[in-house]
N, C-alpha and C positions, 0 to 999 in steps of 0.2 A: 504493500500500500504506500509505503513512504517513497518508493521509486517513482510512483505515478504522480506524486504531488507537484513536482516542478513542471511536468507537462501540463497538468490541469491549470497551474498558475499562468503559464505562457498562453494557453488557449483563452483564458479569461481576459488577459491583457489585450490580446489581439481583437477579441470580441468588443471590448470597451473602446479600443482605438477606432474600430470600424463604426461603432455606434456614434462616437463623437464626430467623426468626419461626416457621416450621414446627417447628423443633427445640424451641423454647421451649414451644409448645403441646403437642407430643408428650410432653415431659418432665413438664409439669404434669398431663397426663392419666394418665401412668404413676404419678406420685406419688399422685394421687387414688385410682386403682384399688388401689394397694398399701395406702393408708391405710384404705380401706373393707374390704379383705379381712382385714388384720391389725389392725383398730382396737382390739380388746380387748387384744392383746399390747402394742401401742404405748402404750395408756393405762396399763398396769401398769408399763411400763419407764421412761416419761418421768419420773415423780415421783422415781425413784431417782437420777437424774442430779444431781450437785452444782450444776451451772449452773442447772437449773430450781428447785432449792431456794433458791438465792441470789436468783433473780428473785422468787420467792414472798415471801421475807422482805423484800426491798426494797419490794414493792408494799404490804405491810402497814405498813412503816415510813413510806411516803409518805402513807398514809391518816392515820396518827397525827400526822405533821407538819402535814398540812393542817388537821386538827381543832384542833390547838394554835394554829396561826396564826389560824384563824377566831375562836377564843375570845379571843385577845389583841387582835385587831382590832375585836371587837364594840363596845366603848365608842366607839372612833373612828368606826366605821360609823354608830352611832346619832347621834353628834354631827354627822356629815356630812349625814345625812338631815334632822335638825332645821334645820341651816343652809340646806339647799336648800329646805326647806319655807318658812322665813322669807323667803327671797329670792323665792320664787314668790308668797307672800302680798303682799309689798311691790309686786310687779308688778301684782297684781290691784287693790290700792288705788290705784295710779297710774292705771290705766284708769278707775276709778270717779271719781277726782278730775278727770281730764282731761275726761270727759263732763260733769261738773258745771260745770267752768270754761268750757266752750264753750257751755253751755246746750243741748246736744244732747238732744232728746227720745228719739229712737231710737238706741240704741247696743248692738250685739251684744256688743262687748267688755265693756261694763259689766254686761250681763245675765249673761254667762258668768262674769265675776269674782264677782258676787254669789252665783251658784249654787255655785261652787267653794269660796268662803269658808264658806258655810253648810254644805256637805257635810263640810268639815274641822272643823266645830264652832267656827269663829271667831265671836266676838260681833259682831253688826251693830247694837248698841245706838246710838241717837241718830244713825244714818246719815241723811244729808240728800239725798234723791233726788226732789224734787217734780216732778210732771208727767211722770215717766219712762214710757216704753213698755216694760212688763215682761210683755207677753202670754205666756202659757204658761210662765212661769218656775217652777222647782221650788225652793221655799224651805222644804221640809218640815223642821220642827223648828228653824227659824232663831230666833235671839235678836234680836228687833226691838223691844225695849222702848224706848219714847220716840222711835222713828224718825219722821222727817218724810216721809210717803208721800202728802202732799196731791196730789190730782189724778192719782195713778198709775193707769195702765191695767193692771189685774191680770186681764184677760179670760182665762179658762181657766187661771189660775195655780193652783199647788199650795201651799197654806199650812197644810197639816195639821200640828197639834201646834206650830205656830209661836207664839212668845210675843210678842203684839202689845199687851201692856199699856202704856197711856199713849201709844201710837203715834197719829199724826195721819193718818187716812185720809179727811179731809174731801174730798168730791167725787171720791173714787176710784171706779173702775169695776170691779165684781166679777162681771161677766157670766160665768156658768159656772165660777166659781172654787170651790175646795174649801177650807173653813176648819174642817173637822172636828177636834175636840179642840183647836182653837186657844184661846189665852188672850186674852180680850178685856176685861180689867179696865180701866176708865177709858179705853177706846179711843175716839177721836173718829171716829164714823161718820156724822156729820151730812152729809146730802145725798149719801151714797154711793148709787150706782146698782147694782142687782143684778136678776137675773131668776129665773125659776122653776127654773133649773138650778144656781143658786148653793147651796152646801151650808155652812150655818152649824153651830156646835156644837149638839148636841141640846138643845132647850129654849130656845135663844137667840131673842129677838124683835128682829129687825133694825129693824122699823118703829118700835118703842118708843124707839129711840135716834136716830131721825131719818133712817134710810136709806129709800130709795124703791124699791119694786118696779116694774120696768119690764116690763110684760106686757100682753097683750090684756085688755080689759074692766076695767082698774084705774081707781080713782077718785083723781085727783091734782088736786083743785081748789085754786086759790089758792096753789099752791106756787111757790117761787122757783127758777127754772131758768135764769137769765141766763147766757149763754155756755156752757151745758152742751153736751157732746159726746154726741150721740145718734145716731151713725152706725149705720144698718142695724137699728135697734130695731123691735120689733113693738108698736105701741100701737093696734092695731085696736080700734075701738069703746071706746077709753078716754075717760073723762070728765076733760077738761083745762080746764074752764071757769075763766076769770079767772086762769089761771096766767101767770107771767112767764117768757117764753122769749126775752127780748131777746138778740139776737145768738147764739142757740143754733144748733147745726149738726145738721140732720136729713137729712144725705146718705143717700139710699137707704132711708130709714125707711118703715115701713108705718103710715100714719095713716088707713087706710080706715075711713070712718064714725066717726071720732073727733070728739068734741065740743070744739071750740075757741072756743066763744062767749066774747066779751069777753076773750079771751086777748091778752096783749101779745106780738106776734110781730115787733116792730120789729127790722129788720136780721137776722132769722133766715134761714137758708139751707135751702131745700127741694129742692136739686138731686137729680134722679132719685127723689124721694120719691113715694109713692103716696098721693094725697089724694082718692081717689074717694069721694064721699059725705061728705067731712069738712064739719062745720058751722063756717063762718067768720063767722057772723053777729056784726057789731059787733066783730070782732077787729081789733086794730091791726096792719096789715101794712106800715107805713111802711118803705120801703127794703128790704123782704124780697126774697129771690132765689128765684124759682120756676122756674129754668132746667130744662127737660126734666122738670118735674113731671108725674106721670101722673094721669089721671082728673080733672084740674082743669077746671071749667067757668066760663063767663062769669058765670053766676048766683052761683056760690060767691064769686068774686072781688069782684063788685060789692056783695055783702052785707056786705063787710068795710069798715073805715074806712081812709082814706088809700091805697086801692088804686091810685090814679093814680101814686103815687111808687114802687111796687114794680117789680121787674124780671121779665120773662117771656121766653119764646122769641119769635123774630121773628114767627112765624105767629100766636101768641097775642096779640101786641101789635096786629097788624092787626085781629084780631077784636074787641079792646077799643077800637079807634079811637085807640090811643096812637101817638106818634111813635117812630121807630126807636131813639131815645136810651134808651128803656126796655127795649130788648132785651138779653139776655145774650149774644147772638151778635155777633161782630165784623162790621162793615160789609164 
């Protein structure tokens, strides 16, 4: 009998728990039904109770106190916001300085910092970010007066309404960038590279200030493009006679049927470039890299000067009768 007593107690407790739960639900249901039936009478009776009137007065008083506290704290709140903003701006400048100190070309932190500072209306005058990778950055309306943007990659960047007066964009890349309504007074745009998708201010003549249009069929004779970065550009049927492309990078570029007669291509890189039908007659290809170049023929190569010193794929070296040391592929 004693062994069954705990079980009986557990059963009793469970029964009492269930009874309590059902009682609560039944009471709630009864109250709900009574409230629905006598809703109008209850609504008229409740406001007459002193307790309800006190609660109403307290709620109004709490609103008044809250508004008063908010107004009193407003100056401090603005001060805290300004302090936090200054702290955030300081962190952004640290990211920009860190990228500059390390010589990093591609830095997401720097790009984000520049965008945030510009959107907050912070002046970026005289900022020094040469050769930075700022593709697709949004610097709409930014104050970039006197900034050193030499060699910056602004591919597909947004520079609308930006003030670029006296800024140095020498050799910057503006492929697909938008500079609509930008201020370009005394801006150094020499040897800037742009394409047919670049948008300059209405009436602005980029070619007149030394910028170069990179597009099919263009005529760029005797221009100085040494060490230029021309990755993936389309210069199909372009006239590039006698131009200087010493150590320029043409990775993945389209040079189909381009005229490169007497061009200086010393040390240039044509990895994965399309050179089908390109005219290399008397071009200097000393030390050039033609690894995986497409459309290249033996006749094209041998029409150039110093072709024996250039580098080719292993298979192409065999066709030219060159030793494996001229191959771009490891042994």
